[in-house]
GUVEX-222651 format. One record per residue (C-alpha): x, y, z; residue number from 1; residue in three letters; chain. Coordinates in nm, 2 decimals, always signed. Example, Ala and Ser with C-alpha at 12.3 -4.5 7.8 and 13.67 -1.06 7.14 Angstrom:
! GUVEX-222651
       X       Y       Z  seq  type  mol
   +1.23   -0.45   +0.78    1   Ala    A
   +1.37   -0.11   +0.71    2   Ser    A
END
This chain:
! GUVEX-222651
       X       Y       Z  seq  type  mol
   +0.00   +0.00   +0.01    1   Met    A
   +0.14   +0.34   -0.11    2   Glu    A
   +0.22   +0.60   +0.17    3   Gln    A
   -0.07   +0.82   +0.05    4   Thr    A
   -0.32   +0.54   +0.10    5   Glu    A
   -0.16   +0.39   +0.41    6   Leu    A
   -0.16   +0.69   +0.64    7   Leu    A
   -0.54   +0.77   +0.60    8   Pro    A
   -0.60   +0.38   +0.65    9   His    A
   -0.39   +0.38   +0.97   10   Leu    A
   -0.56   +0.70   +1.10   11   Phe    A
   -0.89   +0.51   +1.07   12   Arg    A
   -0.76   +0.21   +1.24   13   Thr    A
   -0.50   +0.33   +1.49   14   Glu    A
   -0.63   +0.69   +1.59   15   Tyr    A
   -0.92   +0.55   +1.79   16   Arg    A
   -0.69   +0.29   +1.96   17   Lys    A
   -0.44   +0.55   +2.08   18   Ile    A
   -0.73   +0.78   +2.19   19   Thr    A
   -0.91   +0.50   +2.39   20   Ala    A
   -0.59   +0.39   +2.57   21   Val    A
   -0.48   +0.74   +2.66   22   Leu    A
   -0.82   +0.85   +2.77   23   Ser    A
   -0.83   +0.55   +3.00   24   Lys    A
   -0.49   +0.65   +3.12   25   Leu    A
   -0.57   +1.01   +3.18   26   Phe    A
   -0.94   +1.00   +3.27   27   Gly    A
   -1.24   +1.08   +3.05   28   Leu    A
   -1.22   +1.45   +3.16   29   Glu    A
   -0.90   +1.48   +2.97   30   His    A
   -1.02   +1.32   +2.65   31   Ile    A
   -0.92   +1.63   +2.45   32   Glu    A
   -0.56   +1.58   +2.56   33   Ile    A
   -0.56   +1.21   +2.44   34   Ala    A
   -0.70   +1.32   +2.11   35   Gln    A
   -0.45   +1.60   +2.06   36   Asp    A
   -0.16   +1.35   +2.13   37   Ile    A
   -0.31   +1.11   +1.89   38   Ala    A
   -0.35   +1.39   +1.63   39   Ser    A
   +0.00   +1.51   +1.68   40   Asp    A
   +0.13   +1.16   +1.63   41   Thr    A
   -0.03   +1.13   +1.28   42   Phe    A
   +0.08   +1.49   +1.19   43   Leu    A
   +0.44   +1.38   +1.27   44   Leu    A
   +0.41   +1.07   +1.08   45   Ala    A
   +0.28   +1.27   +0.77   46   Ser    A
   +0.59   +1.50   +0.79   47   Glu    A
   +0.85   +1.23   +0.89   48   Ser    A
   +0.74   +0.96   +0.64   49   Trp    A
   +0.72   +1.21   +0.37   50   Gly    A
   +1.09   +1.30   +0.40   51   His    A
   +1.24   +0.96   +0.53   52   Lys    A
   +1.00   +0.71   +0.37   53   Gly    A
   +0.80   +0.45   +0.55   54   Leu    A
   +0.93   +0.29   +0.87   55   Pro    A
   +0.98   -0.09   +0.88   56   Glu    A
   +0.67   -0.13   +1.11   57   Asn    A
   +0.44   +0.18   +1.07   58   Pro    A
   +0.20   +0.08   +1.34   59   Val    A
   +0.48   +0.02   +1.60   60   Ala    A
   +0.63   +0.36   +1.50   61   Trp    A
   +0.30   +0.53   +1.57   62   Leu    A
   +0.26   +0.36   +1.91   63   Tyr    A
   +0.62   +0.45   +2.01   64   Thr    A
   +0.57   +0.82   +1.91   65   Val    A
   +0.23   +0.82   +2.09   66   Ala    A
   +0.38   +0.68   +2.40   67   Lys    A
   +0.68   +0.94   +2.40   68   Asn    A
   +0.45   +1.23   +2.34   69   Lys    A
   +0.21   +1.12   +2.62   70   Ala    A
   +0.53   +1.07   +2.87   71   Lys    A
   +0.66   +1.42   +2.75   72   Asp    A
   +0.32   +1.57   +2.84   73   Tyr    A
   +0.30   +1.42   +3.18   74   Leu    A
   +0.66   +1.54   +3.26   75   Arg    A
   +0.60   +1.89   +3.11   76   Arg    A
   +0.26   +1.98   +3.24   77   Asp    A
   +0.31   +2.00   +3.63   78   Lys    A
   -0.06   +2.10   +3.71   79   Leu    A
   -0.18   +1.80   +3.51   80   Phe    A
   +0.10   +1.60   +3.69   81   Asn    A
   -0.01   +1.69   +4.03   82   Gln    A
   -0.37   +1.61   +3.97   83   Lys    A
   -0.36   +1.26   +3.82   84   Ile    A
   +0.00   +1.14   +3.81   85   Ile    A
   -0.03   +0.94   +4.13   86   Asn    A
   -0.33   +0.75   +3.98   87   Gln    A
   -0.18   +0.66   +3.65   88   Ile    A
   +0.20   +0.63   +3.69   89   Glu    A
   +0.36   +0.29   +3.72   90   Asn    A
   +0.73   +0.37   +3.80   91   Leu    A
   +1.02   +0.14   +3.75   92   His    A
   +1.29   +0.13   +4.03   93   Pro    A
   +1.48   +0.41   +3.86   94   Asp    A
   +1.17   +0.62   +3.91   95   Gly    A
   +1.17   +0.75   +3.55   96   Glu    A
   +0.98   +0.51   +3.32   97   Glu    A
   +0.61   +0.57   +3.28   98   Ile    A
   +0.43   +0.27   +3.16   99   Asn    A
   +0.18   +0.34   +2.87  100   Ile    A
   +0.03   +0.01   +2.78  101   Asp    A
   -0.04   -0.02   +2.41  102   Leu    A
   -0.05   -0.39   +2.41  103   Ser    A
   -0.32   -0.56   +2.19  104   Glu    A
   -0.53   -0.68   +2.50  105   Gln    A
   -0.53   -0.33   +2.65  106   Asn    A
   -0.62   -0.16   +2.33  107   Ile    A
   -0.92   -0.40   +2.29  108   Val    A
   -1.02   -0.35   +2.66  109   Asp    A
   -0.99   +0.02   +2.63  110   Ser    A
   -1.20   +0.05   +2.32  111   Gln    A
   -1.46   -0.17   +2.48  112   Leu    A
   -1.48   +0.03   +2.81  113   Gln    A
   -1.49   +0.35   +2.60  114   Met    A
   -1.79   +0.22   +2.43  115   Met    A
   -1.97   +0.18   +2.75  116   Phe    A
   -1.86   +0.53   +2.86  117   Ala    A
   -1.98   +0.68   +2.53  118   Val    A
   -2.31   +0.50   +2.56  119   Cys    A
   -2.36   +0.63   +2.91  120   His    A
   -2.75   +0.68   +2.97  121   Pro    A
   -2.70   +1.04   +3.05  122   Ser    A
   -2.60   +1.13   +2.70  123   Ile    A
   -2.86   +1.17   +2.42  124   Pro    A
   -2.88   +0.91   +2.15  125   Ala    A
   -2.79   +1.13   +1.87  126   Glu    A
   -2.48   +1.25   +2.06  127   Ala    A
   -2.37   +0.89   +2.14  128   Gln    A
   -2.38   +0.81   +1.77  129   Ile    A
   -2.17   +1.13   +1.70  130   Gly    A
   -1.92   +1.05   +1.99  131   Leu    A
   -1.90   +0.68   +1.86  132   Ser    A
   -1.81   +0.79   +1.51  133   Leu    A
   -1.55   +1.05   +1.64  134   His    A
   -1.39   +0.86   +1.93  135   Ile    A
   -1.44   +0.50   +1.85  136   Leu    A
   -1.44   +0.50   +1.47  137   Cys    A
   -1.19   +0.78   +1.40  138   Gly    A
   -1.43   +0.99   +1.18  139   Phe    A
   -1.35   +1.35   +1.13  140   Gly    A
   -1.60   +1.63   +1.21  141   Ile    A
   -1.65   +1.69   +0.84  142   Gly    A
   -1.73   +1.33   +0.77  143   Glu    A
   -1.98   +1.32   +1.07  144   Ile    A
   -2.15   +1.62   +0.94  145   Ala    A
   -2.19   +1.46   +0.60  146   Thr    A
   -2.32   +1.15   +0.75  147   Ala    A
   -2.58   +1.35   +0.96  148   Phe    A
   -2.65   +1.59   +0.66  149   Leu    A
   -2.57   +1.88   +0.88  150   Thr    A
   -2.26   +2.12   +0.92  151   Asn    A
   -1.94   +2.11   +1.12  152   Lys    A
   -2.05   +2.37   +1.36  153   Glu    A
   -2.37   +2.17   +1.47  154   Thr    A
   -2.17   +1.85   +1.52  155   Ile    A
   -1.89   +2.04   +1.72  156   Asn    A
   -2.16   +2.18   +1.95  157   Lys    A
   -2.32   +1.83   +1.98  158   Arg    A
   -2.00   +1.66   +2.07  159   Leu    A
   -1.89   +1.95   +2.31  160   Phe    A
   -2.23   +1.91   +2.50  161   Arg    A
   -2.20   +1.53   +2.51  162   Ala    A
   -1.84   +1.56   +2.67  163   Lys    A
   -1.97   +1.80   +2.92  164   Glu    A
   -2.23   +1.55   +3.02  165   Lys    A
   -1.98   +1.29   +3.06  166   Met    A
   -1.78   +1.53   +3.30  167   Arg    A
   -2.08   +1.63   +3.49  168   Gln    A
   -2.17   +1.27   +3.55  169   Asn    A
   -1.82   +1.17   +3.63  170   Asp    A
   -1.83   +0.88   +3.36  171   Val    A
   -1.55   +0.65   +3.39  172   Lys    A
   -1.37   +0.43   +3.11  173   Ile    A
   -1.43   +0.10   +3.29  174   Glu    A
   -1.65   -0.21   +3.26  175   Phe    A
   -1.99   -0.18   +3.44  176   Pro    A
   -2.03   -0.38   +3.75  177   Gly    A
   -2.18   -0.73   +3.72  178   Glu    A
   -2.52   -0.60   +3.81  179   Ser    A
   -2.50   -0.33   +3.55  180   Glu    A
   -2.38   -0.50   +3.25  181   Val    A
   -2.70   -0.61   +3.11  182   Asp    A
   -2.88   -0.28   +3.16  183   Lys    A
   -2.59   -0.08   +3.01  184   Arg    A
   -2.55   -0.33   +2.74  185   Leu    A
   -2.90   -0.24   +2.60  186   Glu    A
   -2.79   +0.11   +2.57  187   Thr    A
   -2.47   +0.02   +2.38  188   Val    A
   -2.67   -0.21   +2.14  189   Leu    A
   -2.93   +0.06   +2.08  190   Thr    A
   -2.64   +0.30   +1.99  191   Thr    A
   -2.46   +0.05   +1.76  192   Leu    A
   -2.80   -0.03   +1.60  193   Tyr    A
   -2.87   +0.33   +1.53  194   Leu    A
   -2.51   +0.39   +1.41  195   Leu    A
   -2.55   +0.10   +1.16  196   Tyr    A
   -2.88   +0.24   +1.03  197   Asn    A
   -2.73   +0.59   +1.00  198   Glu    A
   -2.50   +0.44   +0.74  199   Gly    A
   -2.74   +0.18   +0.58  200   Tyr    A
   -3.04   +0.41   +0.54  201   Tyr    A
   -2.85   +0.75   +0.50  202   Ala    A
   -2.97   +0.96   +0.22  203   Ala    A
   -2.62   +1.10   +0.13  204   Ser    A
   -2.50   +1.00   -0.20  205   Arg    A
   -2.15   +0.93   -0.04  206   Asp    A
   -2.17   +0.55   -0.07  207   Val    A
   -1.82   +0.50   +0.05  208   Thr    A
   -1.88   +0.70   +0.37  209   Leu    A
   -2.22   +0.51   +0.42  210   Arg    A
   -2.04   +0.18   +0.39  211   Lys    A
   -1.76   +0.28   +0.63  212   Asp    A
   -2.01   +0.38   +0.89  213   Val    A
   -2.19   +0.03   +0.86  214   Cys    A
   -1.84   -0.14   +0.88  215   Leu    A
   -1.75   +0.04   +1.19  216   Glu    A
   -2.08   -0.05   +1.36  217   Ala    A
   -2.02   -0.41   +1.29  218   Met    A
   -1.66   -0.39   +1.41  219   Arg    A
   -1.76   -0.23   +1.74  220   Leu    A
   -2.05   -0.51   +1.77  221   Thr    A
   -1.78   -0.78   +1.71  222   Tyr    A
   -1.57   -0.63   +1.99  223   Leu    A
   -1.86   -0.70   +2.23  224   Leu    A
   -1.85   -1.07   +2.12  225   Leu    A
   -1.48   -1.10   +2.20  226   Glu    A
   -1.55   -1.04   +2.57  227   Asn    A
   -1.71   -1.31   +2.78  228   Lys    A
   -1.92   -1.06   +2.97  229   Lys    A
   -2.08   -0.91   +2.67  230   Thr    A
   -2.09   -1.21   +2.43  231   Asn    A
   -2.46   -1.25   +2.47  232   Gln    A
   -2.74   -1.37   +2.24  233   Pro    A
   -2.87   -1.01   +2.16  234   Ala    A
   -2.52   -0.92   +2.04  235   Val    A
   -2.50   -1.21   +1.83  236   Asn    A
   -2.84   -1.13   +1.68  237   Ala    A
   -2.75   -0.76   +1.62  238   Leu    A
   -2.43   -0.87   +1.43  239   Leu    A
   -2.64   -1.13   +1.23  240   Ser    A
   -2.88   -0.86   +1.13  241   Leu    A
   -2.59   -0.63   +1.02  242   Met    A
   -2.45   -0.91   +0.81  243   Cys    A
   -2.77   -0.99   +0.64  244   Phe    A
   -2.84   -0.62   +0.56  245   Gln    A
   -2.48   -0.55   +0.44  246   Ser    A
   -2.49   -0.84   +0.21  247   Ser    A
   -2.72   -0.65   -0.02  248   Arg    A
   -2.51   -0.32   +0.00  249   Phe    A
   -2.37   -0.34   -0.36  250   Glu    A
   -2.70   -0.40   -0.50  251   Ala    A
   -2.89   -0.11   -0.34  252   Arg    A
   -2.76   +0.16   -0.58  253   Thr    A
   -2.71   +0.16   -0.96  254   Asp    A
   -2.41   +0.30   -1.15  255   Ala    A
   -2.54   +0.64   -1.12  256   Asp    A
   -2.59   +0.61   -0.74  257   Gly    A
   -2.96   +0.59   -0.75  258   Glu    A
   -3.15   +0.37   -0.52  259   Thr    A
   -3.25   +0.04   -0.65  260   Val    A
   -3.58   -0.11   -0.49  261   Leu    A
   -3.55   -0.45   -0.33  262   Tyr    A
   -3.76   -0.63   -0.59  263   Gln    A
   -3.53   -0.49   -0.86  264   Asp    A
   -3.20   -0.57   -0.71  265   Gln    A
   -2.95   -0.79   -0.89  266   Asn    A
   -2.92   -1.11   -0.68  267   Glu    A
   -2.60   -1.18   -0.82  268   Ala    A
   -2.45   -0.87   -0.65  269   Leu    A
   -2.56   -1.01   -0.30  270   Trp    A
   -2.26   -1.11   -0.09  271   Asp    A
   -2.31   -1.49   -0.02  272   Glu    A
   -2.02   -1.49   +0.25  273   Glu    A
   -2.20   -1.23   +0.45  274   Leu    A
   -2.52   -1.42   +0.42  275   Ile    A
   -2.35   -1.73   +0.56  276   Lys    A
   -2.19   -1.53   +0.84  277   Thr    A
   -2.52   -1.38   +0.93  278   Gly    A
   -2.66   -1.73   +0.95  279   Glu    A
   -2.38   -1.83   +1.18  280   Tyr    A
   -2.43   -1.56   +1.41  281   Phe    A
   -2.81   -1.61   +1.42  282   Leu    A
   -2.74   -1.97   +1.52  283   Asn    A
   -2.51   -1.84   +1.79  284   Gln    A
   -2.81   -1.61   +1.91  285   Ala    A
   -3.04   -1.90   +1.96  286   Ser    A
   -2.94   -1.99   +2.31  287   Val    A
   -3.12   -1.87   +2.63  288   Gly    A
   -3.47   -1.78   +2.68  289   Ser    A
   -3.48   -1.40   +2.61  290   Lys    A
   -3.60   -1.29   +2.26  291   Leu    A
   -3.48   -0.95   +2.16  292   Ser    A
   -3.59   -0.72   +1.89  293   Lys    A
   -3.26   -0.78   +1.72  294   Tyr    A
   -3.35   -1.16   +1.70  295   His    A
   -3.68   -1.07   +1.52  296   Leu    A
   -3.52   -0.82   +1.29  297   Glu    A
   -3.25   -1.06   +1.20  298   Ala    A
   -3.50   -1.32   +1.12  299   Gly    A
   -3.69   -1.08   +0.89  300   Ile    A
   -3.36   -0.98   +0.73  301   Ala    A
   -3.27   -1.35   +0.67  302   Tyr    A
   -3.59   -1.42   +0.48  303   Trp    A
   -3.52   -1.11   +0.27  304   His    A
   -3.20   -1.30   +0.16  305   Thr    A
   -3.43   -1.53   -0.02  306   Ile    A
   -3.53   -1.33   -0.34  307   Lys    A
   -3.81   -1.56   -0.45  308   Thr    A
   -4.16   -1.48   -0.33  309   Asp    A
   -4.32   -1.78   -0.16  310   Thr    A
   -4.61   -1.81   +0.10  311   Pro    A
   -4.36   -1.96   +0.35  312   Glu    A
   -4.13   -1.66   +0.32  313   Lys    A
   -4.40   -1.40   +0.37  314   Trp    A
   -4.57   -1.59   +0.65  315   Gln    A
   -4.24   -1.60   +0.86  316   His    A
   -4.19   -1.24   +0.79  317   Ile    A
   -4.53   -1.16   +0.90  318   Leu    A
   -4.50   -1.36   +1.22  319   Gln    A
   -4.17   -1.20   +1.31  320   Phe    A
   -4.33   -0.86   +1.26  321   Tyr    A
   -4.63   -0.95   +1.48  322   Asn    A
   -4.38   -1.05   +1.76  323   Glu    A
   -4.16   -0.74   +1.71  324   Leu    A
   -4.45   -0.51   +1.74  325   Leu    A
   -4.54   -0.68   +2.08  326   Leu    A
   -4.18   -0.63   +2.20  327   Ile    A
   -4.14   -0.28   +2.07  328   Glu    A
   -4.41   -0.09   +1.86  329   Tyr    A
   -4.29   +0.15   +1.61  330   Ser    A
   -4.50   +0.31   +1.33  331   Pro    A
   -4.24   +0.20   +1.06  332   Ile    A
   -4.25   -0.15   +1.19  333   Ala    A
   -4.62   -0.15   +1.17  334   Ala    A
   -4.60   -0.03   +0.81  335   Leu    A
   -4.37   -0.30   +0.71  336   Asn    A
   -4.58   -0.56   +0.89  337   Arg    A
   -4.88   -0.45   +0.67  338   Thr    A
   -4.67   -0.49   +0.35  339   Tyr    A
   -4.57   -0.85   +0.46  340   Ala    A
   -4.96   -0.90   +0.54  341   Leu    A
   -5.03   -0.81   +0.18  342   Ser    A
   -4.79   -1.06   +0.05  343   Lys    A
   -4.90   -1.34   +0.28  344   Ala    A
   -5.29   -1.28   +0.28  345   Arg    A
   -5.36   -1.04   -0.01  346   Gly    A
   -5.40   -0.66   -0.06  347   Lys    A
   -5.75   -0.62   +0.05  348   Gln    A
   -5.70   -0.72   +0.40  349   Ile    A
   -5.37   -0.53   +0.41  350   Ala    A
   -5.55   -0.20   +0.29  351   Ile    A
   -5.79   -0.23   +0.58  352   Thr    A
   -5.51   -0.28   +0.84  353   Glu    A
   -5.30   +0.00   +0.68  354   Ala    A
   -5.56   +0.26   +0.69  355   Glu    A
   -5.62   +0.20   +1.06  356   Lys    A
   -5.27   +0.32   +1.12  357   Leu    A
   -5.38   +0.67   +0.99  358   Asp    A
   -5.02   +0.80   +0.96  359   Leu    A
   -5.13   +1.07   +0.73  360   Ser    A
   -4.83   +1.29   +0.78  361   Asp    A
   -4.59   +1.02   +0.69  362   Asn    A
   -4.47   +0.99   +0.33  363   His    A
   -4.39   +0.61   +0.39  364   Leu    A
   -4.76   +0.56   +0.49  365   Tyr    A
   -4.89   +0.70   +0.16  366   His    A
   -4.62   +0.52   -0.04  367   Ser    A
   -4.74   +0.19   +0.11  368   Leu    A
   -5.10   +0.27   +0.03  369   Leu    A
   -4.99   +0.35   -0.32  370   Gly    A
   -4.83   +0.01   -0.34  371   Glu    A
   -5.13   -0.17   -0.20  372   Leu    A
   -5.39   +0.02   -0.42  373   Tyr    A
   -5.18   -0.05   -0.75  374   Thr    A
   -5.40   -0.29   -0.96  375   Asp    A
   -5.69   -0.25   -0.72  376   Val    A
   -5.77   +0.12   -0.77  377   Asp    A
   -5.50   +0.29   -0.96  378   Asn    A
   -5.66   +0.64   -0.92  379   Ile    A
   -5.64   +0.60   -0.54  380   Lys    A
   -5.28   +0.45   -0.58  381   Ala    A
   -5.16   +0.76   -0.78  382   Glu    A
   -5.32   +1.00   -0.53  383   Ser    A
   -5.13   +0.83   -0.24  384   His    A
   -4.81   +0.83   -0.43  385   Phe    A
   -4.84   +1.20   -0.51  386   Arg    A
   -4.92   +1.27   -0.15  387   Thr    A
   -4.61   +1.07   -0.05  388   Ser    A
   -4.40   +1.27   -0.29  389   Leu    A
   -4.51   +1.60   -0.15  390   Ser    A
   -4.42   +1.48   +0.20  391   Leu    A
   -4.08   +1.32   +0.12  392   Ala    A
   -3.78   +1.52   +0.22  393   Lys    A
   -3.48   +1.34   +0.08  394   Ser    A
   -3.39   +1.33   -0.29  395   Arg    A
   -3.35   +0.95   -0.27  396   Ala    A
   -3.70   +0.91   -0.14  397   Asp    A
   -3.85   +1.14   -0.40  398   Gln    A
   -3.67   +0.95   -0.68  399   Gln    A
   -3.81   +0.62   -0.56  400   Ile    A
   -4.16   +0.76   -0.54  401   Ile    A
   -4.14   +0.93   -0.89  402   Ser    A
   -4.04   +0.60   -1.04  403   Lys    A
   -4.34   +0.42   -0.88  404   Lys    A
   -4.57   +0.70   -1.02  405   Ile    A
   -4.41   +0.65   -1.37  406   Ala    A
   -4.46   +0.28   -1.35  407   Arg    A
   -4.83   +0.32   -1.26  408   Leu    A
   -4.87   +0.55   -1.56  409   Ala    A
   -4.79   +0.25   -1.80  410   Val    A
   -5.01   +0.00   -1.62  411   Val    A
END
């Protein structure tokens, strides 16, 4: 890999590791210091490698420089030294050496502990996602702004408020106690679920960025599986869901970046290896007696990896939606359940159920009714599609609805 490609790649993979370890060392209230040291390390790499060429082991070079910069900071800043040095210094007999542990195990532990800190219940969900992208995934402020379809100033303010919340609540970078793991894990899984969806369903045309967000959410979920305390059925189910969804990533857009509807996707572009991986984690999730929403959504996603329409497929999907709505009701799940009902039992019963939802201000509601009324009452179908088009905010949604109206015109 060329230097021009290697350094951005290492920034994405190693910046977060250095930040997590140093934040754990210094304390979360000094996270900006950890981030500054990590950033300075990569700045020096950019300058040094450009003049002298790549070192024999670039990762080891980064870790050595980060350690030295951290030690220099501790020795130089006396006020900082006085406040926390007694808590974090492990001195050798000569009294000089400060041990900064960048071993593989401490890096993994620090990232996992940072995940629980970032997903503290006191921090709003939107801010948790932003912090996860920035601290745990190494995304820059500009990239996060693009992912959220907003500007850098908004993201900076959001992250600043979230960090202040962590300071006010004295959030520590550590594993929760045994009695707290399950409760806190639910918050972590919710954040990872929302983080993945931010990438998968983002309206932005930046496909590479969206894919990166999804991959980072999957990486963080896998970190949970590597620890005995957090390797739980719901975590396996969530990773299974992510694998199934990601298997269709390449087929979701055409060469022009336009969205391709599920029924029009080229099945040859689906990733069979990811589908098999999803099946593996779904099997791993089938232990115990607790059924999470991730189990049910993974089950739905599994049946969507089978392209052919069969009664068995849609009956299974319908049953999963029925159970999902009992566990956690949401209008979108109710809409999706109604579509599955139409495929399993016919459009007329689905129309009756859909109209009971009465989500008249939701463009997805009218889009669904447009689908259900197609070939039943095409005038009503077009009316609902046009209402949906007027309510849709993203360009991607507008394009999809416009295609449906065009198709209806030639029926």
